[in-house]
All heavy atoms as an XYZ file, in Angstrom:
757
protein
N       7.595    -65.904      5.140
C       6.501    -66.120      4.258
C       6.067    -64.806      3.650
O       5.822    -63.846      4.353
C       5.314    -66.711      4.990
C       5.575    -68.002      5.638
S       3.981    -68.697      5.901
C       4.402    -70.355      5.869
N       6.024    -64.781      2.407
C       5.646    -63.586      1.674
C       4.142    -63.474      1.629
O       3.436    -64.454      1.423
C       6.205    -63.628      0.266
N       3.687    -62.255      1.833
C       2.239    -62.031      1.803
C       1.801    -61.984      0.358
O       2.424    -61.363     -0.481
C       1.906    -60.728      2.510
N       0.753    -62.671      0.098
C       0.244    -62.706     -1.264
C      -0.722    -61.554     -1.486
O      -1.491    -61.198     -0.601
C      -0.492    -64.034     -1.506
C       0.415    -65.224     -1.504
C      -0.367    -66.492     -1.807
O      -1.383    -66.419     -2.506
O       0.057    -67.552     -1.343
N      -0.640    -60.952     -2.669
C      -1.563    -59.883     -3.017
C      -2.837    -60.508     -3.547
O      -2.820    -61.276     -4.486
C      -0.970    -58.964     -4.077
C       0.183    -58.134     -3.574
C       0.598    -57.149     -4.624
C       1.732    -56.283     -4.127
N       2.161    -55.313     -5.088
N      -3.889    -60.142     -2.928
C      -5.183    -60.648     -3.386
C      -5.826    -59.584     -4.251
O      -5.510    -58.393     -4.116
C      -6.104    -60.974     -2.191
O      -6.332    -59.767     -1.469
C      -5.474    -62.018     -1.301
N      -6.696    -59.940     -5.114
C      -7.374    -58.950     -5.956
C      -8.134    -57.930     -5.107
O      -8.252    -56.762     -5.456
C      -8.324    -59.770     -6.806
C      -7.823    -61.166     -6.771
C      -7.058    -61.297     -5.500
N      -8.602    -58.358     -3.943
C      -9.362    -57.453     -3.080
C      -8.438    -56.379     -2.506
O      -8.795    -55.218     -2.441
C     -10.024    -58.261     -1.967
C     -11.047    -57.479     -1.196
C     -11.758    -58.370     -0.186
O     -11.239    -59.412      0.206
N     -12.919    -57.941      0.216
N      -7.225    -56.747     -2.076
C      -6.267    -55.795     -1.529
C      -5.842    -54.816     -2.613
O      -5.747    -53.608     -2.375
C      -5.038    -56.525     -0.976
O      -5.450    -57.508     -0.048
C      -4.076    -55.560     -0.318
N      -5.572    -55.295     -3.791
C      -5.172    -54.454     -4.903
C      -6.296    -53.492     -5.279
O      -6.049    -52.323     -5.567
C      -4.804    -55.330     -6.093
O      -4.467    -54.537     -7.199
N      -7.505    -53.985     -5.238
C      -8.657    -53.146     -5.577
C      -8.876    -52.060     -4.524
O      -9.190    -50.917     -4.843
C      -9.907    -54.024     -5.717
C     -11.072    -53.304     -6.335
C     -12.245    -54.235     -6.539
O     -12.351    -55.272     -5.880
N     -13.118    -53.876     -7.448
N      -8.670    -52.371     -3.249
C      -8.852    -51.365     -2.194
C      -7.768    -50.287     -2.298
O      -8.019    -49.118     -2.052
C      -8.857    -52.015     -0.815
O      -7.582    -52.528     -0.494
N      -6.543    -50.662     -2.663
C      -5.481    -49.688     -2.849
C      -5.794    -48.767     -4.025
O      -5.556    -47.562     -3.966
C      -4.138    -50.373     -3.059
C      -3.565    -50.957     -1.791
C      -2.196    -51.520     -2.018
C      -1.650    -52.110     -0.720
N      -0.297    -52.613     -0.883
N      -6.348    -49.333     -5.069
C      -6.718    -48.516     -6.231
C      -7.845    -47.552     -5.877
O      -7.838    -46.397     -6.296
C      -7.118    -49.411     -7.403
C      -5.950    -50.110     -8.048
C      -6.378    -51.034     -9.176
O      -7.571    -51.248     -9.403
N      -5.399    -51.593     -9.875
N      -8.787    -48.007     -5.074
C      -9.886    -47.116     -4.688
C      -9.374    -46.016     -3.751
O      -9.811    -44.874     -3.830
C     -11.031    -47.898     -4.039
O     -10.608    -48.476     -2.826
N      -8.415    -46.358     -2.864
C      -7.807    -45.342     -2.007
C      -7.039    -44.325     -2.841
O      -7.095    -43.119     -2.580
C      -6.860    -45.985     -0.996
C      -7.547    -46.681      0.153
C      -6.551    -47.294      1.120
O      -5.423    -46.747      1.245
O      -6.894    -48.296      1.734
N      -6.323    -44.812     -3.846
C      -5.570    -43.924     -4.728
C      -6.518    -43.011     -5.502
O      -6.266    -41.799     -5.624
C      -4.710    -44.746     -5.695
C      -3.815    -43.966     -6.634
C      -2.804    -43.135     -5.856
C      -3.106    -44.910     -7.591
N      -7.611    -43.528     -5.977
C      -8.588    -42.720     -6.711
C      -9.213    -41.679     -5.786
O      -9.386    -40.513     -6.171
C      -9.669    -43.615     -7.312
N      -9.538    -42.081     -4.557
C     -10.106    -41.135     -3.594
C      -9.094    -40.043     -3.255
O      -9.457    -38.874     -3.105
C     -10.549    -41.873     -2.330
N      -7.824    -40.409     -3.142
C      -6.778    -39.435     -2.868
C      -6.649    -38.444     -4.018
O      -6.475    -37.233     -3.791
C      -5.439    -40.122     -2.643
O      -5.489    -40.941     -1.508
N      -6.732    -38.925     -5.240
C      -6.656    -38.035     -6.401
C      -7.812    -37.040     -6.402
O      -7.636    -35.860     -6.678
C      -6.661    -38.848     -7.698
C      -5.367    -39.546     -7.985
C      -5.449    -40.310     -9.302
C      -4.163    -41.050     -9.612
N      -4.239    -41.797    -10.881
N      -8.991    -37.524     -6.057
C     -10.165    -36.648     -6.004
C      -9.973    -35.592     -4.911
O     -10.247    -34.406     -5.103
C     -11.458    -37.462     -5.769
C     -12.624    -36.564     -5.451
C     -11.756    -38.328     -6.984
N      -9.492    -36.019     -3.750
C      -9.279    -35.090     -2.638
C      -8.235    -34.032     -2.996
O      -8.403    -32.845     -2.684
C      -8.856    -35.854     -1.387
N      -7.169    -34.442     -3.656
C      -6.131    -33.500     -4.072
C      -6.698    -32.516     -5.099
O      -6.423    -31.311     -5.045
C      -4.897    -34.250     -4.629
C      -3.951    -33.299     -5.340
C      -4.183    -34.987     -3.519
N      -7.496    -33.012     -6.018
C      -8.120    -32.139     -7.014
C      -9.033    -31.103     -6.371
O      -9.011    -29.921     -6.731
N      -9.835    -31.529     -5.389
C     -10.722    -30.601     -4.687
C      -9.913    -29.565     -3.893
O     -10.247    -28.377     -3.879
C     -11.652    -31.368     -3.757
C     -12.703    -32.180     -4.482
C     -13.534    -33.053     -3.548
O     -13.257    -33.078     -2.324
O     -14.457    -33.705     -4.054
N      -8.868    -30.018     -3.233
C      -8.027    -29.101     -2.466
C      -7.366    -28.081     -3.391
O      -7.264    -26.892     -3.055
C      -6.967    -29.872     -1.682
N      -6.932    -28.500     -4.556
C      -6.310    -27.604     -5.523
C      -7.308    -26.545     -5.995
O      -6.973    -25.366     -6.099
C      -5.763    -28.409     -6.705
C      -5.075    -27.563     -7.745
C      -3.844    -26.975     -7.469
C      -5.651    -27.344     -8.985
C      -3.202    -26.198     -8.416
C      -5.016    -26.561     -9.941
C      -3.800    -25.999     -9.659
O      -3.167    -25.226    -10.586
N      -8.537    -26.962     -6.269
C      -9.554    -26.007     -6.700
C      -9.869    -24.997     -5.597
O     -10.035    -23.805     -5.852
C     -10.814    -26.741     -7.152
C     -10.614    -27.439     -8.485
C     -11.918    -27.895     -9.106
O     -12.983    -27.348     -8.748
O     -11.861    -28.786     -9.960
N      -9.924    -25.457     -4.345
C     -10.153    -24.532     -3.230
C      -8.989    -23.567     -3.090
O      -9.174    -22.387     -2.768
C     -10.379    -25.307     -1.930
C     -11.723    -25.993     -1.876
C     -11.929    -26.713     -0.569
C     -13.278    -27.421     -0.576
N     -13.517    -28.139      0.680
N      -7.797    -24.051     -3.316
C      -6.613    -23.186     -3.258
C      -6.678    -22.116     -4.341
O      -6.364    -20.946     -4.082
C      -5.343    -24.031     -3.415
C      -4.024    -23.285     -3.350
C      -3.828    -22.677     -1.961
C      -2.878    -24.221     -3.670
N      -7.106    -22.472     -5.531
C      -7.242    -21.495     -6.604
C      -8.311    -20.453     -6.273
O      -8.136    -19.257     -6.544
C      -7.570    -22.186     -7.926
C      -6.450    -23.042     -8.534
C      -6.936    -23.715     -9.812
C      -5.221    -22.207     -8.817
N      -9.423    -20.908     -5.672
C     -10.473    -19.975     -5.260
C      -9.948    -19.011     -4.196
O     -10.226    -17.806     -4.233
C     -11.677    -20.735     -4.706
C     -12.497    -21.458     -5.751
C     -13.624    -22.277     -5.131
O     -14.017    -21.988     -3.981
O     -14.105    -23.196     -5.796
N      -9.184    -19.526     -3.247
C      -8.624    -18.686     -2.192
C      -7.657    -17.666     -2.786
O      -7.634    -16.498     -2.380
C      -7.923    -19.542     -1.144
N      -6.859    -18.094     -3.743
C      -5.920    -17.177     -4.399
C      -6.668    -16.042     -5.074
O      -6.299    -14.866     -4.931
C      -5.076    -17.927     -5.425
C      -4.057    -17.015     -6.124
C      -3.469    -17.638     -7.328
N      -4.533    -17.778     -8.326
C      -4.365    -18.298     -9.511
N      -3.197    -18.772     -9.881
N      -5.356    -18.384    -10.363
N      -7.746    -16.368     -5.783
C      -8.535    -15.335     -6.448
C      -9.162    -14.389     -5.431
O      -9.207    -13.171     -5.632
C      -9.614    -15.965     -7.323
C      -9.035    -16.717     -8.507
O      -7.870    -16.449     -8.879
O      -9.746    -17.586     -9.063
N      -9.636    -14.943     -4.326
C     -10.246    -14.133     -3.273
C      -9.215    -13.177     -2.676
O      -9.485    -11.980     -2.501
C     -10.829    -15.032     -2.182
C     -11.368    -14.290     -1.011
N     -12.521    -13.546     -1.077
C     -10.898    -14.148      0.244
C     -12.731    -12.976      0.098
N     -11.765    -13.331      0.924
N      -8.030    -13.672     -2.363
C      -6.991    -12.822     -1.790
C      -6.523    -11.771     -2.794
O      -6.224    -10.637     -2.414
C      -5.809    -13.653     -1.295
C      -6.085    -14.368     -0.016
C      -5.908    -15.739      0.078
C      -6.538    -13.686      1.099
C      -6.160    -16.408      1.263
C      -6.799    -14.346      2.289
C      -6.605    -15.713      2.373
N      -6.462    -12.126     -4.057
C      -6.051    -11.157     -5.073
C      -7.059    -10.019     -5.165
O      -6.679     -8.840     -5.230
C      -5.892    -11.841     -6.428
N      -8.348    -10.348     -5.150
C      -9.363     -9.290     -5.228
C      -9.374     -8.449     -3.950
O      -9.559     -7.239     -3.990
C     -10.748     -9.878     -5.498
O     -11.154    -10.708     -4.432
N      -9.139     -9.080     -2.784
C      -9.084     -8.327     -1.530
C      -7.892     -7.384     -1.523
O      -7.993     -6.233     -1.079
C      -9.017     -9.285     -0.343
N      -6.754     -7.844     -2.012
C      -5.559     -6.999     -2.070
C      -5.770     -5.833     -3.026
O      -5.350     -4.702     -2.744
C      -4.352     -7.825     -2.505
N      -6.431     -6.092     -4.127
C      -6.701     -5.030     -5.084
C      -7.641     -3.991     -4.470
O      -7.420     -2.797     -4.607
C      -7.317     -5.598     -6.362
C      -7.543     -4.568     -7.439
C      -8.139     -5.169     -8.687
O      -8.619     -6.285     -8.686
N      -8.117     -4.426     -9.762
N      -8.666     -4.443     -3.765
C      -9.590     -3.512     -3.111
C      -8.865     -2.689     -2.056
O      -9.092     -1.486     -1.927
C     -10.751     -4.282     -2.488
N      -7.986     -3.314     -1.293
C      -7.224     -2.592     -0.268
C      -6.316     -1.558     -0.915
O      -6.161     -0.451     -0.401
C      -6.412     -3.565      0.575
N      -5.720     -1.912     -2.037
C      -4.870     -0.970     -2.754
C      -5.653      0.227     -3.245
O      -5.174      1.363     -3.209
N      -6.882     -0.002     -3.705
C      -7.713      1.097     -4.153
C      -8.091      2.002     -2.994
O      -8.155      3.224     -3.138
C      -8.970      0.562     -4.845
C      -8.738     -0.128     -6.186
C     -10.036     -0.711     -6.719
C      -8.137      0.835     -7.200
N      -8.328      1.421     -1.814
C      -8.664      2.222     -0.643
C      -7.473      3.089     -0.236
O      -7.638      4.264      0.087
C      -9.082      1.322      0.513
C     -10.436      0.661      0.315
C     -10.780     -0.316      1.419
O     -10.072     -0.362      2.437
O     -11.762     -1.040      1.244
N      -6.281      2.527     -0.257
C      -5.078      3.287      0.094
C      -4.862      4.412     -0.911
O      -4.535      5.540     -0.544
C      -3.850      2.352      0.161
C      -2.561      3.146      0.273
C      -3.982      1.394      1.324
N      -5.072      4.114     -2.154
C      -4.899      5.124     -3.202
C      -5.899      6.255     -3.002
O      -5.549      7.423     -3.128
C      -5.080      4.477     -4.573
C      -4.869      5.412     -5.713
C      -4.998      4.696     -7.032
N      -4.883      5.641     -8.124
C      -5.217      5.377     -9.351
N      -5.674      4.186     -9.673
N      -5.107      6.272    -10.288
N      -7.142      5.892     -2.679
C      -8.181      6.908     -2.448
C      -7.806      7.789     -1.263
O      -7.942      9.014     -1.324
C      -9.532      6.230     -2.221
C     -10.631      7.174     -1.877
N     -11.177      8.026     -2.800
C     -11.263      7.419     -0.705
C     -12.111      8.758     -2.210
N     -12.189      8.402     -0.942
N      -7.344      7.177     -0.164
C      -6.942      7.938      1.020
C      -5.772      8.864      0.713
O      -5.742     10.014      1.164
C      -6.570      7.001      2.171
C      -7.767      6.259      2.732
O      -8.923      6.671      2.446
O      -7.556      5.264      3.454
N      -4.804      8.380     -0.037
C      -3.641      9.199     -0.384
C      -4.063     10.391     -1.241
O      -3.582     11.518     -1.034
C      -2.603      8.359     -1.120
N      -4.962     10.170     -2.177
C      -5.445     11.250     -3.025
C      -6.206     12.281     -2.199
O      -6.044     13.496     -2.397
C      -6.341     10.690     -4.134
C      -6.878     11.695     -5.147
C      -5.729     12.389     -5.870
C      -7.791     11.002     -6.140
N      -6.978     11.813     -1.241
C      -7.722     12.713     -0.361
C      -6.767     13.584      0.457
O      -6.962     14.796      0.571
C      -8.619     11.886      0.569
C      -9.568     12.699      1.411
C     -10.475     11.815      2.226
O     -11.044     10.865      1.662
O     -10.599     12.078      3.434
N      -5.719     12.978      1.001
C      -4.730     13.740      1.774
C      -3.986     14.735      0.884
O      -3.669     15.852      1.318
C      -3.735     12.811      2.471
C      -4.313     12.068      3.625
N      -4.801     12.687      4.751
C      -4.490     10.738      3.840
C      -5.249     11.792      5.599
N      -5.077     10.596      5.065
N      -3.691     14.342     -0.335
C      -3.019     15.235     -1.270
C      -3.876     16.459     -1.555
O      -3.378     17.594     -1.556
C      -2.697     14.497     -2.575
C      -2.072     15.330     -3.686
C      -0.675     15.773     -3.280
C      -2.035     14.551     -4.975
N      -5.166     16.245     -1.770
C      -6.056     17.369     -2.044
C      -6.189     18.290     -0.829
O      -6.199     19.521     -0.971
C      -7.432     16.863     -2.482
C      -7.465     16.150     -3.836
C      -8.853     15.591     -4.117
C      -7.034     17.093     -4.948
N      -6.239     17.717      0.370
C      -6.303     18.540      1.585
C      -5.026     19.351      1.742
O      -5.062     20.523      2.113
C      -6.518     17.664      2.822
C      -7.921     17.156      2.964
C      -8.069     16.326      4.226
C      -9.461     15.745      4.348
N      -9.594     14.910      5.557
N      -3.874     18.734      1.473
C      -2.598     19.431      1.555
C      -2.513     20.559      0.549
O      -1.995     21.643      0.852
N      -3.008     20.320     -0.645
C      -2.998     21.353     -1.680
C      -3.866     22.537     -1.255
O      -3.476     23.697     -1.407
C      -3.496     20.785     -3.005
C      -3.484     21.819     -4.123
C      -3.995     21.271     -5.417
N      -3.030     20.307     -5.930
C      -3.288     19.455     -6.905
N      -4.486     19.419     -7.455
N      -2.365     18.624     -7.326
N      -5.049     22.253     -0.702
C      -5.928     23.320     -0.231
C      -5.258     24.136      0.876
O      -5.335     25.370      0.886
C      -7.247     22.740      0.279
C      -8.147     22.185     -0.802
C      -9.366     21.474     -0.239
O      -9.606     21.548      0.987
O     -10.081     20.847     -1.029
N      -4.602     23.451      1.794
C      -3.928     24.135      2.903
C      -2.787     24.997      2.377
O      -2.593     26.137      2.832
C      -3.403     23.099      3.908
C      -2.838     23.683      5.155
C      -3.916     24.332      5.993
C      -3.348     24.804      7.314
N      -4.315     25.520      8.110
N      -2.024     24.498      1.410
C      -0.922     25.268      0.838
C      -1.447     26.510      0.120
O      -0.856     27.603      0.233
C      -0.115     24.407     -0.126
N      -2.544     26.364     -0.603
C      -3.127     27.519     -1.286
C      -3.625     28.550     -0.271
O      -3.460     29.755     -0.466
C      -4.262     27.073     -2.206
C      -3.789     26.339     -3.434
C      -4.934     25.774     -4.265
O      -6.109     25.928     -3.868
O      -4.642     25.174     -5.312
N      -4.204     28.077      0.820
C      -4.690     28.971      1.876
C      -3.526     29.740      2.512
O      -3.598     30.957      2.702
C      -5.425     28.156      2.936
C      -6.016     28.958      4.066
C      -6.704     28.070      5.085
O      -7.448     27.161      4.670
O      -6.472     28.281      6.289
N      -2.443     29.016      2.830
C      -1.268     29.676      3.418
C      -0.635     30.657      2.440
O      -0.160     31.730      2.830
C      -0.257     28.642      3.886
C      -0.670     27.804      5.093
C       0.354     26.710      5.349
C      -0.845     28.674      6.316
N      -0.610     30.317      1.165
C      -0.077     31.217      0.138
C      -0.904     32.496      0.039
O      -0.356     33.601     -0.095
N      -2.210     32.351      0.118
C      -3.082     33.525      0.068
C      -2.863     34.404      1.298
O      -2.834     35.646      1.191
C      -4.543     33.086     -0.020
N      -2.685     33.782      2.472
C      -2.412     34.552      3.686
C      -1.081     35.298      3.576
O      -0.966     36.451      3.995
C      -2.396     33.637      4.911
C      -3.757     33.143      5.327
C      -3.665     32.183      6.514
O      -2.576     31.834      6.966
N      -4.827     31.748      6.996
N      -0.076     34.632      3.016
C       1.229     35.269      2.845
C       1.123     36.456      1.893
O       1.697     37.528      2.150
C       2.253     34.263      2.336
N       0.399     36.292      0.792
C       0.227     37.394     -0.156
C      -0.489     38.580      0.501
O      -0.117     39.735      0.278
C      -0.553     36.942     -1.389
C       0.305     36.152     -2.345
O       1.519     36.300     -2.360
N      -0.329     35.314     -3.150
N      -1.490     38.287      1.294
C      -2.209     39.349      1.998
C      -1.273     40.085      2.946
O      -1.260     41.326      2.992
C      -3.407     38.762      2.777
O      -4.263     38.078      1.874
C      -4.190     39.850      3.483
N      -0.480     39.356      3.705
C       0.459     39.965      4.656
C       1.485     40.817      3.919
O       1.807     41.932      4.348
C       1.152     38.871      5.473
C       2.053     39.423      6.542
C       1.537     39.851      7.754
C       3.430     39.532      6.343
C       2.351     40.368      8.748
C       4.260     40.045      7.321
C       3.709     40.461      8.532
O       4.531     40.972      9.492
N       1.996     40.308      2.802
C       2.996     41.043      2.024
C       2.414     42.356      1.507
O       3.064     43.402      1.553
C       3.534     40.178      0.860
C       4.393     39.049      1.417
C       4.322     41.008     -0.138
C       4.752     37.989      0.401
N       1.183     42.327      1.029
C       0.561     43.542      0.486
C       0.209     44.539      1.586
O       0.293     45.740      1.383
C      -0.688     43.166     -0.311
C      -0.322     42.522     -1.619
C      -1.493     42.429     -2.554
N      -1.044     41.827     -3.790
C      -1.650     40.840     -4.399
N      -2.755     40.339     -3.896
N      -1.170     40.362     -5.526
N      -0.189     44.015      2.751
C      -0.579     44.907      3.845
C       0.640     45.507      4.545
O       0.582     46.643      5.021
C      -1.442     44.162      4.866
C      -2.834     43.835      4.363
C      -3.651     43.029      5.362
O      -3.119     42.643      6.433
O      -4.825     42.770      5.064
N       1.735     44.765      4.641
C       2.909     45.221      5.392
C       4.188     44.978      4.595
O       4.986     44.106      4.915
C       2.978     44.483      6.728
C       1.735     44.710      7.575
C       1.818     43.992      8.875
C       0.522     44.242      9.638
N       0.533     43.692     10.955
N       4.414     45.778      3.568
C       5.608     45.550      2.740
C       6.912     45.837      3.472
O       7.902     45.136      3.260
C       5.413     46.494      1.551
C       4.447     47.518      2.009
C       3.598     46.869      3.044
N       6.938     46.823      4.338
C       8.170     47.162      5.048
C       8.562     46.039      6.013
O       9.734     45.654      6.093
C       8.006     48.485      5.804
C       9.264     49.048      6.442
C      10.353     49.256      5.391
C       8.964     50.359      7.152
N       7.595     45.485      6.717
C       7.873     44.368      7.632
C       8.339     43.141      6.855
O       9.236     42.413      7.298
C       6.620     44.039      8.441
N       7.766     42.925      5.696
C       8.151     41.777      4.860
C       9.592     41.906      4.400
O      10.369     40.945      4.456
C       7.212     41.664      3.640
O       5.869     41.576      4.097
C       7.554     40.458      2.802
N       9.969     43.110      3.961
C      11.347     43.331      3.511
C      12.315     43.160      4.682
O      13.381     42.550      4.533
C      11.491     44.729      2.871
C      10.721     44.757      1.555
C      12.943     45.094      2.645
C      10.625     46.130      0.928
N      11.927     43.643      5.852
C      12.781     43.508      7.032
C      12.976     42.042      7.406
O      14.095     41.612      7.728
C      12.167     44.251      8.222
O      12.037     45.617      7.923
N      11.901     41.277      7.380
C      12.003     39.841      7.690
C      12.873     39.118      6.670
O      13.686     38.262      7.032
C      10.615     39.198      7.736
C       9.786     39.480      8.981
C       8.375     38.944      8.799
C      10.432     38.838     10.195
N      12.711     39.450      5.398
C      13.514     38.807      4.352
C      14.989     39.149      4.531
O      15.858     38.271      4.388
C      13.025     39.248      2.975
N      15.287     40.410      4.868
C      16.665     40.813      5.091
C      17.259     40.070      6.293
O      18.385     39.554      6.223
C      16.758     42.326      5.315
C      18.141     42.793      5.618
C      19.075     42.915      4.607
C      18.528     43.077      6.928
C      20.379     43.331      4.883
C      19.823     43.486      7.215
C      20.741     43.612      6.193
N      16.515     39.996      7.396
C      16.995     39.315      8.607
C      17.242     37.832      8.336
O      18.264     37.272      8.748
C      16.002     39.500      9.745
N      16.324     37.198      7.632
C      16.485     35.769      7.320
C      17.706     35.554      6.431
O      18.484     34.618      6.636
C      15.227     35.233      6.647
N      17.903     36.425      5.431
C      19.069     36.318      4.560
C      20.362     36.517      5.319
O      21.349     35.808      5.086
N      20.365     37.470      6.241
C      21.556     37.733      7.035
C      21.910     36.528      7.906
O      23.070     36.106      7.959
C      21.337     38.983      7.908
C      22.514     39.318      8.762
C      23.643     39.909      8.209
C      22.517     39.028     10.114
C      24.750     40.213      8.994
C      23.611     39.323     10.904
C      24.728     39.920     10.343
N      20.908     35.967      8.581
C      21.144     34.796      9.448
C      21.646     33.616      8.622
O      22.614     32.939      9.009
C      19.863     34.427     10.235
C      20.009     33.080     10.925
C      19.525     35.512     11.238
N      21.043     33.366      7.483
C      21.494     32.259      6.622
C      22.919     32.478      6.129
O      23.718     31.544      6.095
C      20.543     32.084      5.435
C      19.258     31.324      5.715
C      18.357     31.321      4.476
C      19.561     29.891      6.123
N      23.233     33.710      5.749
C      24.593     33.962      5.263
C      25.613     33.771      6.384
O      26.713     33.273      6.138
C      24.705     35.353      4.670
O      24.589     36.339      5.689
N      25.280     34.145      7.600
C      26.192     33.946      8.735
C      26.377     32.461      9.037
O      27.486     32.019      9.339
C      25.676     34.682      9.970
C      25.698     36.191      9.854
C      27.111     36.703      9.647
O      28.041     36.314     10.336
N      27.277     37.569      8.654
N      25.312     31.712      8.962
C      25.400     30.268      9.236
C      26.204     29.534      8.169
O      26.983     28.631      8.464
C      24.000     29.658      9.336
C      23.187     30.016     10.575
C      21.777     29.447     10.446
C      23.866     29.480     11.834
N      26.010     29.918      6.926
C      26.693     29.217      5.839
C      28.135     29.672      5.651
O      28.941     28.926      5.086
C      25.901     29.420      4.522
C      24.500     28.780      4.522
C      23.783     29.115      3.207
C      24.589     27.284      4.714
N      28.474     30.868      6.093
C      29.843     31.351      5.887
C      30.788     30.943      7.013
O      31.981     31.095      6.883
C      29.836     32.877      5.761
O      29.464     33.480      6.991
N      30.285     30.411      8.101
C      31.147     29.988      9.215
C      31.929     28.739      8.820
O      31.410     27.825      8.226
C      30.334     29.705     10.458
C      29.754     30.962     11.025
C      29.143     30.716     12.346
N      28.593     31.980     12.830
C      28.501     32.293     14.091
N      28.857     31.427     14.998
N      28.007     33.437     14.457
N      33.196     28.747      9.244
C      34.045     27.606      8.880
C      34.400     26.787     10.079
O      34.520     27.045     11.156
C      35.310     28.091      8.192
C      34.981     28.718      6.869
C      36.237     29.171      6.197
C      35.896     29.830      4.866
N      37.009     30.322      4.183
């Protein structure tokens, strides 16, 4: 025996389908909001990383300038020692590179 479709059954299926469409629409909108939220959070995190990297770069530059100034001072105060160190370093490098 085949079940007969009554107008009430058909109407309840249509109302379920309409409710499902509404639920899917709401879920889609929440998904779009979440996407926007994650995009802005990722952008903020990227800016923080960029800021930290720039800060480290500036600290490194300051340290390099400080070491350069110390080297210049040492060179001016002790030119003979500087020449001796440069000669020794050159000699060691030439011995290392000329070995076969």
